ChimeraX commands (.cxc) that place a marker at each C-alpha (Angstrom):
marker #1 position 0.22,0.08,-0.23 radius 0.5
marker #1 position 1.28,3.37,-0.96 radius 0.5
marker #1 position 1.98,5.85,2.28 radius 0.5
marker #1 position -0.71,8.51,2.58 radius 0.5
marker #1 position 0.16,11.62,1.86 radius 0.5
marker #1 position 0.40,14.81,3.77 radius 0.5
marker #1 position -1.88,17.30,4.04 radius 0.5
marker #1 position 1.29,19.85,2.85 radius 0.5
marker #1 position 3.27,20.11,-0.05 radius 0.5
marker #1 position 6.24,22.29,0.65 radius 0.5
marker #1 position 9.25,22.95,-1.84 radius 0.5
marker #1 position 12.73,23.82,-1.57 radius 0.5
marker #1 position 13.88,25.83,-4.36 radius 0.5
marker #1 position 17.38,24.59,-5.35 radius 0.5
marker #1 position 20.50,26.17,-7.70 radius 0.5
marker #1 position 23.57,24.25,-8.35 radius 0.5
marker #1 position 25.25,26.65,-6.46 radius 0.5
marker #1 position 23.57,25.90,-3.43 radius 0.5
marker #1 position 26.25,22.39,-3.24 radius 0.5
marker #1 position 25.22,19.26,-1.29 radius 0.5
marker #1 position 21.72,18.51,0.42 radius 0.5
marker #1 position 21.35,21.50,2.86 radius 0.5
marker #1 position 20.31,20.86,6.54 radius 0.5
marker #1 position 16.86,22.32,6.17 radius 0.5
marker #1 position 16.09,19.11,3.86 radius 0.5
marker #1 position 17.66,16.90,6.67 radius 0.5
marker #1 position 14.68,18.86,8.62 radius 0.5
marker #1 position 11.65,18.78,6.76 radius 0.5
marker #1 position 11.91,15.14,5.99 radius 0.5
marker #1 position 10.85,14.73,9.81 radius 0.5
marker #1 position 8.32,16.54,9.61 radius 0.5
marker #1 position 4.34,16.17,7.64 radius 0.5
marker #1 position 4.86,17.45,4.65 radius 0.5
marker #1 position 5.44,16.01,1.11 radius 0.5
marker #1 position 8.72,17.49,-0.09 radius 0.5
marker #1 position 9.52,18.68,-3.08 radius 0.5
marker #1 position 13.41,19.73,-4.34 radius 0.5
marker #1 position 12.79,21.51,-7.37 radius 0.5
marker #1 position 15.40,23.65,-9.33 radius 0.5
marker #1 position 15.18,27.61,-8.96 radius 0.5
marker #1 position 15.57,30.13,-11.82 radius 0.5
marker #1 position 18.42,32.65,-11.47 radius 0.5
marker #1 position 17.32,35.65,-11.39 radius 0.5
marker #1 position 13.74,35.01,-11.52 radius 0.5
marker #1 position 11.88,33.21,-8.18 radius 0.5
marker #1 position 8.62,34.23,-8.91 radius 0.5
marker #1 position 8.66,31.04,-12.11 radius 0.5
marker #1 position 10.65,28.95,-10.25 radius 0.5
marker #1 position 8.41,29.33,-7.08 radius 0.5
marker #1 position 4.98,29.14,-9.38 radius 0.5
marker #1 position 6.48,25.91,-11.34 radius 0.5
marker #1 position 7.24,24.48,-7.50 radius 0.5
marker #1 position 3.61,25.29,-6.75 radius 0.5
marker #1 position 2.21,23.36,-9.82 radius 0.5
marker #1 position 3.59,20.13,-8.22 radius 0.5
marker #1 position 1.02,18.49,-5.72 radius 0.5
marker #1 position -2.07,18.14,-4.66 radius 0.5
marker #1 position -1.98,18.75,-1.07 radius 0.5
marker #1 position -4.44,20.93,-0.30 radius 0.5
marker #1 position -1.71,23.15,1.69 radius 0.5
marker #1 position 1.50,25.13,0.17 radius 0.5
marker #1 position 4.58,25.78,1.73 radius 0.5
marker #1 position 8.10,26.62,0.58 radius 0.5
marker #1 position 11.43,26.93,3.48 radius 0.5
marker #1 position 14.69,28.29,1.54 radius 0.5
marker #1 position 17.50,25.92,1.21 radius 0.5
marker #1 position 20.40,28.22,3.45 radius 0.5
marker #1 position 17.66,28.49,6.54 radius 0.5
marker #1 position 16.58,26.16,9.01 radius 0.5
marker #1 position 13.36,25.13,10.91 radius 0.5
marker #1 position 11.91,24.18,14.21 radius 0.5
marker #1 position 11.27,21.21,14.77 radius 0.5
marker #1 position 7.30,20.15,14.78 radius 0.5
marker #1 position 6.10,23.76,12.93 radius 0.5
marker #1 position 4.67,22.61,10.18 radius 0.5
marker #1 position 2.29,20.35,12.74 radius 0.5
marker #1 position 1.36,23.03,14.72 radius 0.5
marker #1 position 0.63,25.20,11.47 radius 0.5
marker #1 position -1.64,22.23,10.50 radius 0.5
marker #1 position -3.20,21.90,13.92 radius 0.5
marker #1 position -3.72,25.44,13.71 radius 0.5
marker #1 position -5.26,25.53,10.84 radius 0.5
marker #1 position -7.46,22.30,11.72 radius 0.5
marker #1 position -8.90,24.80,14.63 radius 0.5
marker #1 position -9.70,27.63,12.56 radius 0.5
marker #1 position -11.48,25.98,9.38 radius 0.5
marker #1 position -12.21,29.43,7.69 radius 0.5
marker #1 position -8.50,30.51,7.34 radius 0.5
marker #1 position -6.78,31.00,4.12 radius 0.5
marker #1 position -2.89,31.05,5.40 radius 0.5
marker #1 position -1.94,30.58,9.09 radius 0.5
marker #1 position 1.45,31.92,10.14 radius 0.5
marker #1 position 4.37,31.20,12.64 radius 0.5
marker #1 position 6.79,33.53,13.77 radius 0.5
marker #1 position 10.83,33.66,12.63 radius 0.5
marker #1 position 14.12,34.69,14.04 radius 0.5
marker #1 position 15.84,36.77,11.17 radius 0.5
marker #1 position 19.33,36.30,12.32 radius 0.5
marker #1 position 22.43,38.18,10.65 radius 0.5
marker #1 position 24.74,35.36,10.17 radius 0.5
marker #1 position 28.01,37.85,10.46 radius 0.5
marker #1 position 27.09,39.02,13.73 radius 0.5
marker #1 position 24.32,36.97,14.94 radius 0.5
marker #1 position 21.81,39.84,15.59 radius 0.5
marker #1 position 18.46,38.51,15.47 radius 0.5
marker #1 position 15.37,40.04,15.45 radius 0.5
marker #1 position 11.79,38.36,15.78 radius 0.5
marker #1 position 9.48,38.80,12.38 radius 0.5
marker #1 position 6.11,39.01,13.26 radius 0.5
marker #1 position 4.24,38.94,10.03 radius 0.5
marker #1 position 3.95,36.24,7.56 radius 0.5
marker #1 position 7.17,35.49,5.46 radius 0.5
marker #1 position 8.42,31.46,5.76 radius 0.5
marker #1 position 6.88,29.79,8.52 radius 0.5
marker #1 position 3.45,29.61,6.70 radius 0.5
marker #1 position 1.08,27.23,5.32 radius 0.5
marker #1 position -1.49,28.65,2.60 radius 0.5
marker #1 position -4.35,27.13,1.15 radius 0.5
marker #1 position -3.44,25.66,-2.14 radius 0.5
marker #1 position -6.55,27.12,-4.08 radius 0.5
marker #1 position -5.76,30.53,-3.13 radius 0.5
marker #1 position -2.22,30.32,-3.97 radius 0.5
marker #1 position -3.53,28.94,-7.78 radius 0.5
marker #1 position -5.72,31.85,-7.78 radius 0.5
marker #1 position -2.74,34.10,-7.64 radius 0.5
marker #1 position -0.22,32.16,-9.58 radius 0.5
marker #1 position 0.38,34.17,-12.88 radius 0.5
marker #1 position 1.29,37.38,-10.58 radius 0.5
marker #1 position 3.72,35.25,-8.67 radius 0.5
marker #1 position 5.05,34.05,-11.80 radius 0.5
marker #1 position 5.48,37.22,-13.11 radius 0.5
marker #1 position 7.51,38.83,-9.66 radius 0.5
marker #1 position 11.03,37.98,-10.59 radius 0.5
marker #1 position 11.69,39.13,-6.71 radius 0.5
marker #1 position 9.80,39.32,-3.81 radius 0.5
marker #1 position 7.01,37.09,-5.58 radius 0.5
marker #1 position 5.64,36.02,-2.07 radius 0.5
marker #1 position 3.84,39.04,-1.79 radius 0.5
marker #1 position 0.81,37.75,-2.97 radius 0.5
marker #1 position 0.63,34.91,-0.69 radius 0.5
marker #1 position 1.89,37.49,2.70 radius 0.5
marker #1 position -1.48,39.31,1.67 radius 0.5
marker #1 position -3.63,36.29,2.18 radius 0.5
marker #1 position -6.83,36.76,4.41 radius 0.5
marker #1 position -8.26,35.58,6.68 radius 0.5
marker #1 position -4.83,34.63,8.38 radius 0.5
marker #1 position -4.15,32.83,11.79 radius 0.5
marker #1 position -1.12,34.08,13.57 radius 0.5
marker #1 position 0.58,31.01,15.69 radius 0.5
marker #1 position 2.89,33.45,18.26 radius 0.5
marker #1 position 5.63,30.56,18.43 radius 0.5
marker #1 position 8.68,30.62,16.98 radius 0.5
marker #1 position 9.02,28.31,13.17 radius 0.5
marker #1 position 11.94,29.48,11.29 radius 0.5
marker #1 position 15.37,30.98,11.11 radius 0.5
marker #1 position 15.56,32.75,8.36 radius 0.5
marker #1 position 19.66,33.27,8.27 radius 0.5
marker #1 position 20.54,36.05,6.85 radius 0.5
marker #1 position 23.75,36.35,5.35 radius 0.5
marker #1 position 25.75,39.81,4.86 radius 0.5
marker #1 position 26.13,38.97,1.12 radius 0.5
marker #1 position 22.72,36.72,0.34 radius 0.5
marker #1 position 20.52,37.95,-2.45 radius 0.5
marker #1 position 17.93,38.16,-0.31 radius 0.5
marker #1 position 20.03,40.59,1.87 radius 0.5
marker #1 position 19.71,43.08,-1.41 radius 0.5
marker #1 position 16.01,42.61,-2.08 radius 0.5
marker #1 position 15.28,43.69,1.34 radius 0.5
marker #1 position 12.81,46.24,0.81 radius 0.5
marker #1 position 11.18,47.24,4.49 radius 0.5
marker #1 position 12.68,46.49,7.92 radius 0.5
marker #1 position 12.29,43.36,10.00 radius 0.5
marker #1 position 9.59,44.28,12.55 radius 0.5
marker #1 position 10.30,42.90,15.94 radius 0.5
marker #1 position 7.85,42.71,19.09 radius 0.5
marker #1 position 8.67,44.62,22.56 radius 0.5
marker #1 position 9.38,41.17,23.51 radius 0.5
marker #1 position 11.50,39.26,22.52 radius 0.5
marker link #1:1,2 radius 0.2
marker link #1:2,3 radius 0.2
marker link #1:3,4 radius 0.2
marker link #1:4,5 radius 0.2
marker link #1:5,6 radius 0.2
marker link #1:6,7 radius 0.2
marker link #1:7,8 radius 0.2
marker link #1:8,9 radius 0.2
marker link #1:9,10 radius 0.2
marker link #1:10,11 radius 0.2
marker link #1:11,12 radius 0.2
marker link #1:12,13 radius 0.2
marker link #1:13,14 radius 0.2
marker link #1:14,15 radius 0.2
marker link #1:15,16 radius 0.2
marker link #1:16,17 radius 0.2
marker link #1:17,18 radius 0.2
marker link #1:18,19 radius 0.2
marker link #1:19,20 radius 0.2
marker link #1:20,21 radius 0.2
marker link #1:21,22 radius 0.2
marker link #1:22,23 radius 0.2
marker link #1:23,24 radius 0.2
marker link #1:24,25 radius 0.2
marker link #1:25,26 radius 0.2
marker link #1:26,27 radius 0.2
marker link #1:27,28 radius 0.2
marker link #1:28,29 radius 0.2
marker link #1:29,30 radius 0.2
marker link #1:30,31 radius 0.2
marker link #1:31,32 radius 0.2
marker link #1:32,33 radius 0.2
marker link #1:33,34 radius 0.2
marker link #1:34,35 radius 0.2
marker link #1:35,36 radius 0.2
marker link #1:36,37 radius 0.2
marker link #1:37,38 radius 0.2
marker link #1:38,39 radius 0.2
marker link #1:39,40 radius 0.2
marker link #1:40,41 radius 0.2
marker link #1:41,42 radius 0.2
marker link #1:42,43 radius 0.2
marker link #1:43,44 radius 0.2
marker link #1:44,45 radius 0.2
marker link #1:45,46 radius 0.2
marker link #1:46,47 radius 0.2
marker link #1:47,48 radius 0.2
marker link #1:48,49 radius 0.2
marker link #1:49,50 radius 0.2
marker link #1:50,51 radius 0.2
marker link #1:51,52 radius 0.2
marker link #1:52,53 radius 0.2
marker link #1:53,54 radius 0.2
marker link #1:54,55 radius 0.2
marker link #1:55,56 radius 0.2
marker link #1:56,57 radius 0.2
marker link #1:57,58 radius 0.2
marker link #1:58,59 radius 0.2
marker link #1:59,60 radius 0.2
marker link #1:60,61 radius 0.2
marker link #1:61,62 radius 0.2
marker link #1:62,63 radius 0.2
marker link #1:63,64 radius 0.2
marker link #1:64,65 radius 0.2
marker link #1:65,66 radius 0.2
marker link #1:66,67 radius 0.2
marker link #1:67,68 radius 0.2
marker link #1:68,69 radius 0.2
marker link #1:69,70 radius 0.2
marker link #1:70,71 radius 0.2
marker link #1:71,72 radius 0.2
marker link #1:72,73 radius 0.2
marker link #1:73,74 radius 0.2
marker link #1:74,75 radius 0.2
marker link #1:75,76 radius 0.2
marker link #1:76,77 radius 0.2
marker link #1:77,78 radius 0.2
marker link #1:78,79 radius 0.2
marker link #1:79,80 radius 0.2
marker link #1:80,81 radius 0.2
marker link #1:81,82 radius 0.2
marker link #1:82,83 radius 0.2
marker link #1:83,84 radius 0.2
marker link #1:84,85 radius 0.2
marker link #1:85,86 radius 0.2
marker link #1:86,87 radius 0.2
marker link #1:87,88 radius 0.2
marker link #1:88,89 radius 0.2
marker link #1:89,90 radius 0.2
marker link #1:90,91 radius 0.2
marker link #1:91,92 radius 0.2
marker link #1:92,93 radius 0.2
marker link #1:93,94 radius 0.2
marker link #1:94,95 radius 0.2
marker link #1:95,96 radius 0.2
marker link #1:96,97 radius 0.2
marker link #1:97,98 radius 0.2
marker link #1:98,99 radius 0.2
marker link #1:99,100 radius 0.2
marker link #1:100,101 radius 0.2
marker link #1:101,102 radius 0.2
marker link #1:102,103 radius 0.2
marker link #1:103,104 radius 0.2
marker link #1:104,105 radius 0.2
marker link #1:105,106 radius 0.2
marker link #1:106,107 radius 0.2
marker link #1:107,108 radius 0.2
marker link #1:108,109 radius 0.2
marker link #1:109,110 radius 0.2
marker link #1:110,111 radius 0.2
marker link #1:111,112 radius 0.2
marker link #1:112,113 radius 0.2
marker link #1:113,114 radius 0.2
marker link #1:114,115 radius 0.2
marker link #1:115,116 radius 0.2
marker link #1:116,117 radius 0.2
marker link #1:117,118 radius 0.2
marker link #1:118,119 radius 0.2
marker link #1:119,120 radius 0.2
marker link #1:120,121 radius 0.2
marker link #1:121,122 radius 0.2
marker link #1:122,123 radius 0.2
marker link #1:123,124 radius 0.2
marker link #1:124,125 radius 0.2
marker link #1:125,126 radius 0.2
marker link #1:126,127 radius 0.2
marker link #1:127,128 radius 0.2
marker link #1:128,129 radius 0.2
marker link #1:129,130 radius 0.2
marker link #1:130,131 radius 0.2
marker link #1:131,132 radius 0.2
marker link #1:132,133 radius 0.2
marker link #1:133,134 radius 0.2
marker link #1:134,135 radius 0.2
marker link #1:135,136 radius 0.2
marker link #1:136,137 radius 0.2
marker link #1:137,138 radius 0.2
marker link #1:138,139 radius 0.2
marker link #1:139,140 radius 0.2
marker link #1:140,141 radius 0.2
marker link #1:141,142 radius 0.2
marker link #1:142,143 radius 0.2
marker link #1:143,144 radius 0.2
marker link #1:144,145 radius 0.2
marker link #1:145,146 radius 0.2
marker link #1:146,147 radius 0.2
marker link #1:147,148 radius 0.2
marker link #1:148,149 radius 0.2
marker link #1:149,150 radius 0.2
marker link #1:150,151 radius 0.2
marker link #1:151,152 radius 0.2
marker link #1:152,153 radius 0.2
marker link #1:153,154 radius 0.2
marker link #1:154,155 radius 0.2
marker link #1:155,156 radius 0.2
marker link #1:156,157 radius 0.2
marker link #1:157,158 radius 0.2
marker link #1:158,159 radius 0.2
marker link #1:159,160 radius 0.2
marker link #1:160,161 radius 0.2
marker link #1:161,162 radius 0.2
marker link #1:162,163 radius 0.2
marker link #1:163,164 radius 0.2
marker link #1:164,165 radius 0.2
marker link #1:165,166 radius 0.2
marker link #1:166,167 radius 0.2
marker link #1:167,168 radius 0.2
marker link #1:168,169 radius 0.2
marker link #1:169,170 radius 0.2
marker link #1:170,171 radius 0.2
marker link #1:171,172 radius 0.2
marker link #1:172,173 radius 0.2
marker link #1:173,174 radius 0.2
marker link #1:174,175 radius 0.2
marker link #1:175,176 radius 0.2
marker link #1:176,177 radius 0.2
marker link #1:177,178 radius 0.2
view
């Protein structure tokens, strides 16, 4: 009998420069997700994300970046929250944005990486995502209604020379308590 698929299709986009299997892949193999490793499209993340979202059939979709880390169990927590709030189209957790050169960290309390979104809602936005070479996740981050899970689920490792640092257009918002 084939294994029962999970309710979350999660993709990781990889470029040849990413090298060997990153640590996050090993972490994700222990999560309740259907993990798909997809090729990236240099200079156009929207095209790669759109192609990745077209794979799979699970009712929820998610992604992770190859150079980041997750907290064990975060996708189980997000899925449990989604089941308790069936009207939510997006469920997200907090994350640490960590400067890898200084070790300084800031808590991100808005949808960013640690999230699951309803596939049907993401697919309605697919062409907009596909057309955006940078910050293609914006249409997903704007999905409503949403549910916040106020726990840390993701570690965004921000290297000074990473592409994400050259594309950051807004400061990371930190809450009063960390």
